[in-house]
C-alpha positions as CSV (number, residue, x, y, z in Angstrom):
1,M,0.0,0.0,0.0
2,T,1.3,3.5,-0.9
3,A,1.0,6.3,1.6
4,A,-0.4,9.6,0.6
5,A,1.8,12.7,0.4
6,E,2.7,14.1,3.8
7,P,1.0,17.3,5.0
8,R,3.4,19.9,6.3
9,R,2.2,19.4,9.8
10,W,3.9,16.0,9.9
11,W,7.3,17.7,9.5
12,A,6.5,19.9,12.5
13,W,5.7,16.9,14.6
14,R,8.8,15.1,13.3
15,L,11.0,18.0,14.3
16,A,9.3,18.2,17.7
17,A,9.9,14.5,18.2
18,A,13.6,14.9,17.3
19,A,13.9,17.8,19.8
20,A,12.2,15.7,22.5
21,I,14.5,12.8,21.9
22,A,17.5,15.0,22.1
23,A,16.2,16.5,25.3
24,I,15.7,13.1,26.9
25,L,19.2,12.0,25.8
26,F,20.6,15.1,27.4
27,A,18.6,14.7,30.6
28,R,19.7,11.1,31.0
29,K,23.3,11.5,30.1
30,S,24.2,15.2,30.2
31,H,27.8,14.5,31.1
32,A,28.4,13.1,27.6
33,L,28.0,16.6,26.3
34,L,29.1,18.8,29.2
35,T,32.3,16.9,30.0
36,P,32.7,14.8,26.9
37,Q,35.3,12.1,27.0
38,F,36.3,9.2,24.6
39,W,34.8,5.9,25.5
40,A,36.5,2.6,24.8
41,E,36.4,1.9,21.0
42,D,35.7,5.6,20.3
43,I,39.5,6.2,20.7
44,L,40.9,2.7,20.7
45,V,39.5,1.8,17.3
46,F,37.9,4.8,15.5
47,F,40.1,7.7,16.5
48,D,43.3,5.6,16.5
49,Q,42.8,4.0,13.2
50,S,41.7,7.2,11.6
51,L,44.9,8.8,12.9
52,R,47.1,6.0,11.6
53,L,45.4,4.9,8.4
54,G,43.8,8.1,7.2
55,P,40.8,7.7,4.9
56,A,41.5,4.0,4.4
57,A,40.2,3.5,8.0
58,I,36.7,4.0,6.7
59,F,36.8,0.5,5.1
60,E,38.6,-1.2,8.0
61,P,36.5,-3.9,9.7
62,Y,36.2,-4.2,13.5
63,G,34.7,-7.1,15.2
64,G,34.3,-8.8,11.9
65,Y,32.2,-6.2,10.1
66,L,32.1,-2.6,8.8
67,H,31.1,0.5,10.8
68,L,30.4,3.1,8.2
69,L,28.8,6.0,10.1
70,P,31.3,5.9,13.1
71,R,34.2,5.7,10.6
72,L,32.9,8.8,8.7
73,V,32.5,10.8,11.9
74,A,36.0,9.8,12.9
75,A,37.4,10.7,9.5
76,F,35.9,14.2,9.9
77,G,37.2,14.4,13.5
78,A,40.7,13.7,12.3
79,L,40.7,17.1,10.6
80,L,39.9,18.8,13.9
81,D,41.9,19.5,17.1
82,P,41.9,16.4,19.4
83,A,40.2,18.4,22.1
84,A,37.0,18.5,19.9
85,G,36.9,14.7,19.3
86,P,34.8,13.5,22.2
87,L,32.1,16.2,21.8
88,L,32.0,15.6,18.1
89,Y,31.6,11.8,18.5
90,N,28.9,12.1,21.2
91,A,27.0,14.9,19.5
92,A,27.0,13.0,16.2
93,A,25.7,9.9,18.0
94,G,22.9,12.0,19.4
95,L,22.0,13.5,16.0
96,I,21.9,10.1,14.4
97,T,19.7,8.7,17.2
98,S,17.3,11.6,17.0
99,A,17.1,11.4,13.2
100,V,16.5,7.6,13.1
101,L,13.8,7.7,15.8
102,A,12.0,10.8,14.6
103,S,11.6,9.2,11.1
104,L,8.9,7.0,12.7
105,V,6.7,10.1,13.0
106,S,5.1,9.8,9.6
107,P,1.7,9.1,8.1
108,R,3.3,6.0,6.6
109,T,3.7,4.6,10.1
110,G,0.1,5.1,11.1
111,P,-1.7,7.5,13.6
112,L,0.4,10.3,15.1
113,G,0.2,8.8,18.5
114,L,1.7,5.5,17.3
115,G,4.6,7.3,15.6
116,L,5.4,9.4,18.6
117,A,5.3,6.4,20.9
118,L,7.6,4.4,18.7
119,A,10.0,7.3,18.5
120,L,10.2,8.0,22.2
121,L,10.1,4.6,23.7
122,P,13.7,3.4,22.9
123,V,15.2,6.4,24.8
124,L,12.9,5.9,27.8
125,L,13.7,2.3,28.5
126,P,15.8,1.0,31.5
127,H,19.4,0.9,30.5
128,S,22.9,1.2,31.8
129,G,23.6,4.2,29.5
130,E,26.3,2.8,27.3
131,V,24.2,3.0,24.1
132,F,23.1,6.6,24.5
133,L,25.3,9.5,23.1
134,N,28.0,7.0,22.2
135,L,29.5,6.8,18.7
136,T,30.7,3.2,19.2
137,N,27.2,2.0,20.0
138,V,25.2,4.2,17.5
139,Q,24.8,1.1,15.4
140,W,22.1,-0.2,17.8
141,F,20.0,2.8,16.8
142,T,20.7,2.5,13.1
143,A,19.5,-1.1,13.5
144,L,16.1,0.2,14.3
145,L,15.9,1.7,10.8
146,F,15.3,-1.8,9.4
147,F,12.3,-2.3,11.6
148,A,11.1,1.3,10.7
149,A,11.2,0.3,7.1
150,L,9.2,-2.9,7.7
151,I,6.6,-0.9,9.7
152,K,6.0,1.9,7.2
153,A,3.7,1.8,4.2
154,E,5.2,2.4,0.8
155,P,6.3,6.1,0.1
156,A,4.1,8.2,-2.2
157,T,7.0,9.0,-4.6
158,R,9.9,7.1,-6.2
159,G,12.3,9.5,-4.7
160,G,11.1,8.7,-1.2
161,S,11.5,5.0,-1.9
162,C,15.1,5.5,-3.1
163,A,15.9,7.6,-0.1
164,E,14.7,4.9,2.3
165,A,16.6,2.3,0.4
166,A,19.8,4.5,0.6
167,A,19.2,4.9,4.4
168,L,19.0,1.1,4.8
169,G,22.2,0.8,2.8
170,V,24.0,3.1,5.2
171,A,22.6,1.2,8.2
172,G,23.5,-2.1,6.6
173,L,27.2,-1.0,6.3
174,T,27.2,0.3,9.9
175,G,26.4,-3.0,11.6
176,P,25.7,-6.7,10.9
177,F,21.9,-6.5,11.5
178,G,20.9,-6.6,7.9
179,V,22.2,-10.2,7.7
180,L,19.7,-11.3,10.4
181,L,16.8,-9.2,8.9
182,L,17.3,-10.1,5.3
183,P,14.6,-12.9,5.4
184,A,12.0,-10.3,6.6
185,F,12.7,-8.0,3.6
186,A,12.7,-11.0,1.2
187,W,9.3,-12.0,2.6
188,R,8.0,-8.5,2.1
189,A,9.3,-8.3,-1.5
190,W,7.7,-11.7,-2.3
191,S,4.4,-10.9,-0.8
192,E,4.0,-7.3,-2.0
193,R,5.6,-7.6,-5.4
194,S,6.2,-3.8,-5.5
195,A,9.1,-1.8,-6.8
196,H,9.6,-0.3,-3.3
197,A,9.9,-3.6,-1.6
198,A,12.3,-4.7,-4.3
199,R,14.5,-1.7,-3.7
200,L,14.6,-2.3,0.1
201,L,15.5,-5.9,-0.5
202,A,18.3,-4.9,-2.9
203,A,19.7,-2.5,-0.4
204,V,19.6,-4.9,2.5
205,G,20.7,-7.9,0.5
206,T,23.7,-6.0,-1.0
207,T,25.0,-4.7,2.3
208,A,24.3,-8.1,4.0
209,A,26.5,-9.7,1.3
210,V,29.2,-7.2,1.9
211,Q,29.2,-7.7,5.7
212,L,29.2,-11.5,5.3
213,W,32.1,-11.2,2.9
214,V,34.0,-9.1,5.4
215,L,33.1,-11.4,8.3
216,L,34.4,-14.4,6.4
217,R,37.7,-12.6,5.7
218,T,38.1,-11.4,9.3
219,P,36.2,-13.8,11.6
220,P,36.2,-12.8,15.3
221,S,38.1,-15.2,17.5
222,T,36.0,-17.7,19.5
223,P,37.0,-20.3,22.0
224,A,37.1,-23.8,20.4
225,Q,36.2,-26.1,23.2
226,L,33.9,-24.4,25.7
227,R,30.6,-26.0,26.7
228,F,27.5,-23.8,26.3
229,D,26.0,-23.3,29.8
230,A,22.2,-23.3,29.1
231,E,21.3,-22.8,32.8
232,A,23.5,-19.8,33.3
233,S,22.2,-18.3,30.0
234,V,18.6,-18.6,31.0
235,R,19.4,-17.0,34.4
236,I,21.0,-14.1,32.5
237,L,18.0,-13.7,30.2
238,A,15.7,-13.8,33.2
239,D,17.6,-11.0,34.9
240,R,18.4,-8.8,31.9
241,L,15.0,-9.1,30.2
242,G,12.6,-10.0,33.0
243,V,14.0,-8.1,36.0
244,Q,15.9,-5.3,34.4
245,T,13.0,-4.4,32.1
246,F,10.4,-4.0,34.8
247,F,12.6,-3.1,37.9
248,A,15.6,-1.3,36.2
249,G,18.0,-2.9,38.7
250,G,16.4,-1.2,41.7
251,V,15.1,-4.3,43.4
252,A,16.7,-7.7,44.1
253,V,14.3,-10.3,42.7
254,P,14.4,-14.0,43.6
255,T,15.5,-16.3,40.7
256,T,12.1,-18.0,40.6
257,L,10.2,-14.7,40.2
258,A,12.7,-13.6,37.5
259,L,12.1,-16.8,35.5
260,V,8.3,-16.3,35.8
261,L,8.8,-12.7,34.6
262,L,10.8,-13.9,31.6
263,A,8.3,-16.7,30.7
264,G,5.4,-14.2,31.0
265,L,7.3,-11.6,28.8
266,L,8.1,-14.2,26.1
267,G,4.7,-15.6,26.1
268,A,3.0,-12.2,25.8
269,A,5.5,-11.2,23.1
270,T,4.8,-14.4,21.1
271,W,1.1,-13.8,21.3
272,A,1.5,-10.2,20.3
273,A,3.6,-11.2,17.3
274,M,1.5,-14.0,16.0
275,R,-2.0,-12.5,16.3
276,S,-3.7,-11.3,13.2
277,G,-3.9,-7.7,12.3
278,P,-1.8,-4.9,10.7
279,H,2.0,-4.9,10.8
280,R,2.2,-8.7,11.4
281,P,5.4,-9.3,9.3
282,A,7.1,-6.5,11.3
283,R,5.8,-7.9,14.6
284,V,7.2,-11.3,13.8
285,A,10.6,-9.8,12.9
286,L,10.6,-7.8,16.2
287,L,10.1,-11.1,18.0
288,L,12.6,-13.3,16.1
289,F,15.4,-10.8,15.7
290,P,16.2,-10.4,19.5
291,A,15.7,-14.2,20.0
292,V,18.2,-15.1,17.3
293,M,20.6,-12.2,18.3
294,L,20.7,-13.0,22.0
295,A,21.2,-16.7,21.2
296,L,24.2,-15.8,19.1
297,V,25.5,-13.4,21.7
298,L,25.3,-16.0,24.5
299,V,27.0,-18.6,22.4
300,R,29.7,-16.2,21.2
301,F,30.5,-15.0,24.7
302,R,30.0,-18.3,26.5
303,E,33.4,-17.9,28.1
304,L,32.4,-14.5,29.5
305,L,28.9,-15.2,30.8
306,A,29.9,-14.1,34.4
307,L,30.4,-10.6,33.0
308,F,26.8,-10.4,32.1
309,Q,25.8,-10.7,35.7
310,S,26.5,-6.9,36.0
311,H,24.1,-4.6,34.3
312,D,27.0,-2.4,33.2
313,N,28.4,-5.1,30.9
314,G,27.0,-5.8,27.5
315,D,23.7,-4.0,28.1
316,R,23.6,-2.9,24.5
317,Y,22.5,-6.5,23.5
318,F,19.7,-6.5,26.0
319,W,18.7,-2.9,25.3
320,I,18.0,-3.6,21.6
321,A,15.9,-6.6,22.7
322,R,13.9,-4.4,25.1
323,A,13.4,-1.9,22.3
324,C,12.2,-4.6,19.9
325,L,9.8,-6.1,22.4
326,G,8.5,-2.6,23.3
327,W,7.9,-1.8,19.6
328,L,6.2,-5.1,19.2
329,A,3.8,-4.3,22.1
330,L,3.0,-0.8,20.7
331,L,2.2,-2.3,17.2
332,A,0.0,-5.0,18.8
333,A,-1.8,-2.3,20.8
334,A,-2.3,-0.2,17.6
335,G,-4.0,-3.2,15.9
336,G,-5.9,-4.3,19.0
337,A,-9.5,-5.2,18.3
338,T,-10.8,-4.2,21.7
339,R,-9.9,-1.7,24.4
340,R,-9.0,-4.5,26.8
341,V,-6.5,-5.9,24.3
342,R,-5.0,-2.5,23.6
343,L,-4.5,-1.8,27.3
344,A,-3.0,-5.3,27.9
345,C,-0.5,-4.7,25.1
346,L,0.5,-1.2,26.5
347,L,1.0,-2.4,30.0
348,P,4.5,-4.0,29.6
349,P,6.1,-1.0,27.9
350,A,4.4,1.4,30.3
351,L,5.8,-0.5,33.3
352,A,9.3,-0.5,31.7
353,V,9.2,3.3,31.2
354,L,7.9,3.8,34.7
355,A,10.9,1.8,36.0
356,A,13.3,3.9,34.0
357,L,11.7,7.1,35.2
358,T,11.7,6.2,38.9
359,V,14.9,4.1,39.2
360,N,17.6,4.9,36.7
361,F,16.5,7.8,34.5
362,R,19.7,9.8,34.9
363,F,22.9,7.8,34.4
364,T,25.8,8.1,36.8
365,P,28.3,10.7,35.4
366,W,31.7,9.5,34.5
367,T,34.8,10.5,36.5
368,D,36.2,13.6,34.8
369,L,39.5,12.5,33.4
370,R,40.2,16.1,32.1
371,W,40.1,15.4,28.4
372,P,41.4,18.9,27.4
373,E,44.7,18.1,29.3
374,Q,44.9,14.7,27.6
375,A,44.2,16.4,24.2
376,A,47.2,18.6,24.9
377,I,49.4,15.5,25.1
378,L,48.0,14.2,21.8
379,R,48.6,17.6,20.3
380,R,52.3,17.5,21.2
381,G,52.6,14.2,19.2
382,A,54.8,12.2,21.6
383,P,53.8,8.7,22.5
384,A,51.9,8.5,25.7
385,R,49.4,6.4,27.8
386,I,46.1,8.3,28.0
387,P,43.3,7.4,30.5
388,I,39.9,6.9,28.9
389,Q,36.4,5.8,29.8
390,P,35.4,3.4,31.2
391,A,38.1,3.7,33.9
392,P,40.6,2.3,34.3
393,W,41.0,1.7,30.6
394,T,43.8,3.5,28.8
395,Y,44.8,4.3,25.2
396,D,48.5,3.9,24.2
397,F,48.9,6.8,21.8
398,P,51.6,5.8,19.3
399,G,52.6,9.4,18.6
400,R,52.4,11.4,15.4
401,P,55.0,10.8,12.7
402,P,57.2,13.9,11.9
403,R,56.0,15.9,9.0
């Protein structure tokens, strides 16, 4: 189905949503902009390789795949004074986040209320904070572009269709998620038989092929002979999806209750995904994607499962799962046949947002490592060990070659 041309008022609502998202990001993690500092791979990978490799770093894989948007920001940052780096990286992450989520505010998505809820929910969920205003983790927000494309109706113009396909191409080269979601776009293309669906499939399929090719050439190291601990994995899922979603880490919950919460959440999500109504292919994708992704994560990091017992470690994997399940609930509510069904669908995301607002809305500020002073060391060009976030991580600056 093709959407009608957008009235101008939708652009006003979209800009208002982008402003609201930016305000929420700042309220929750103001230190990322007021005392900006490099975080982990921001400097260890993107800044360092842009410094050493120049423009060639844009095509350098990390973790087995390409990171186009962070690489482009880092390439631009290499032209600036090092003191401006952290603020550039964090602000760019905020702009990308706001743009991605605000794109849901569209008549192609459905009623205005649905678009606004989809746009605002991801930044209002319980989280450790590592995904927000962080260039390294901006790929988790660009991943949501795939689901946005599955949710939206076909654009009214060919230009709009091409622009959406191009956006998916950029997202596909910024993370590996197109590989997992390629079947959803293939199904849409087969069922709709439209030029728009074909363009989206071509964009996702091409970038998925590129990422798979890169992965096969640079596979991440994995332990060869470690047994998968199913019991520990289930406990982690119960804590990070069941407890963290609804209590935001503010309450110690017995394991039995955590397992009940997880079972209830997964049962409700399955029902919401499989019931008839609008957006069913997108709802199924929102259920299957986090299931497959978390299974791969738990297998891939099976030697490090103990680290997942802390909510500060690896919360990006569980945040995207919470976001997908939250969007699934909102879509199910929008297509609910009765008021009771709609309220039942809205209850889980409402409880999750309430937990975030009352328990961990504002993230704990980082220790100020005085980045301007560290930037002065980089500016002088001599090799040095630079403290970075998260403490006590450091960056071994190799020095600048003489010109």
